[in-house]
C-alpha positions as CSV (number, residue, x, y, z in Angstrom):
1,M,214.0,-72.1,185.1
2,D,211.7,-70.3,183.1
3,Q,208.6,-71.5,182.1
4,V,206.2,-71.2,179.1
5,Q,202.7,-72.1,179.4
6,D,200.9,-72.7,176.5
7,N,197.3,-71.6,176.5
8,Q,196.1,-73.8,173.4
9,T,196.6,-77.0,174.9
10,T,194.4,-76.0,178.7
11,P,191.2,-74.6,177.8
12,S,190.2,-71.5,179.4
13,K,187.0,-72.3,182.2
14,R,184.9,-69.9,179.6
15,A,185.5,-72.4,176.7
16,R,184.9,-75.7,179.6
17,K,181.6,-74.2,180.7
18,A,180.5,-73.3,176.7
19,S,180.6,-77.0,175.8
20,A,178.8,-78.2,178.7
21,P,175.6,-80.1,176.7
22,T,172.8,-78.5,175.8
23,F,168.9,-80.0,176.6
24,D,165.9,-79.2,175.1
25,L,163.1,-77.5,177.4
26,E,161.1,-80.4,177.4
27,T,163.6,-82.8,178.8
28,L,164.9,-79.9,181.7
29,R,161.0,-79.6,182.6
30,R,160.9,-83.7,183.2
31,A,164.0,-84.0,185.4
32,E,163.9,-83.7,189.2
33,L,166.7,-82.1,189.8
34,L,168.2,-79.0,188.5
35,S,171.2,-76.4,188.5
36,V,170.9,-72.7,188.7
37,D,170.9,-72.1,185.1
38,Q,168.7,-74.8,184.4
39,V,166.0,-73.2,186.6
40,C,166.3,-69.9,184.6
41,M,166.0,-71.8,180.9
42,I,163.1,-73.0,182.0
43,E,161.9,-70.1,184.4
44,P,162.4,-67.2,182.3
45,A,161.2,-64.8,184.8
46,F,164.2,-66.1,187.8
47,T,167.3,-64.6,186.9
48,P,170.8,-66.2,187.8
49,G,171.6,-64.0,190.4
50,G,167.9,-64.0,192.1
51,L,168.6,-67.3,192.6
52,R,171.7,-67.4,193.7
53,W,170.3,-64.7,196.5
54,L,168.0,-67.4,197.3
55,I,169.9,-69.6,197.8
56,F,172.0,-67.6,199.7
57,Q,170.0,-66.7,202.3
58,A,168.4,-70.2,202.4
59,S,168.7,-70.3,206.2
60,T,166.6,-67.3,206.5
61,N,163.6,-67.5,203.8
62,G,162.3,-71.0,204.4
63,L,164.4,-72.5,201.2
64,E,166.5,-74.8,202.9
65,K,163.2,-76.3,205.1
66,S,161.5,-76.9,201.9
67,G,163.1,-79.4,201.1
68,A,164.3,-78.0,197.6
69,L,167.8,-77.5,197.8
70,V,169.9,-80.5,197.3
71,R,174.0,-80.2,198.2
72,V,176.5,-82.1,196.9
73,G,179.9,-80.9,197.5
74,R,180.2,-77.6,196.1
75,R,177.2,-78.0,193.7
76,V,173.9,-76.7,194.4
77,L,170.7,-78.0,192.7
78,L,167.5,-77.4,193.3
79,H,164.8,-79.8,193.4
80,Q,161.7,-78.7,190.6
81,A,158.8,-79.5,192.4
82,K,159.5,-78.7,196.1
83,F,161.1,-75.5,194.4
84,R,158.1,-74.5,193.2
85,E,155.6,-75.5,196.2
86,F,158.3,-72.8,198.7
87,L,157.5,-70.4,195.9
88,I,153.8,-70.8,196.5
89,A,153.9,-70.8,200.0
90,Q,156.1,-67.2,200.1
91,G,153.1,-65.9,197.6
92,R,150.1,-67.0,200.1
93,A,152.7,-65.8,203.0
94,A,152.9,-62.0,201.3
95,H,149.3,-62.0,200.5
96,P,147.4,-63.5,203.1
97,A,143.8,-62.6,201.4
98,H,144.8,-65.1,198.8
99,Q,144.5,-68.1,201.5
100,Q,141.5,-70.4,201.6
101,R,139.5,-69.2,204.4
102,N,138.2,-71.8,206.8
103,T,134.5,-70.3,207.3
């Protein structure tokens, strides 16, 4: 009745993740949809935790309305151009003096 698991035949999650394909930055910059880790590779100012927090708060911070989030099952992807627009809009909202004036 005792079952012995052979850990050598079943790779761990860490081993499977480590074998994920790698892309050069130019290929990633041309991509339309990116994962959290890929966005962090392109934009080092963002940490995975920081992006995940933005995604978690998407319904309250405007990220969901921006159309930058693409959800496919459990996978969350970011539309690169719309995410940049969202970031720029956040900066304008935080600093109204930087907005264009209609005079």
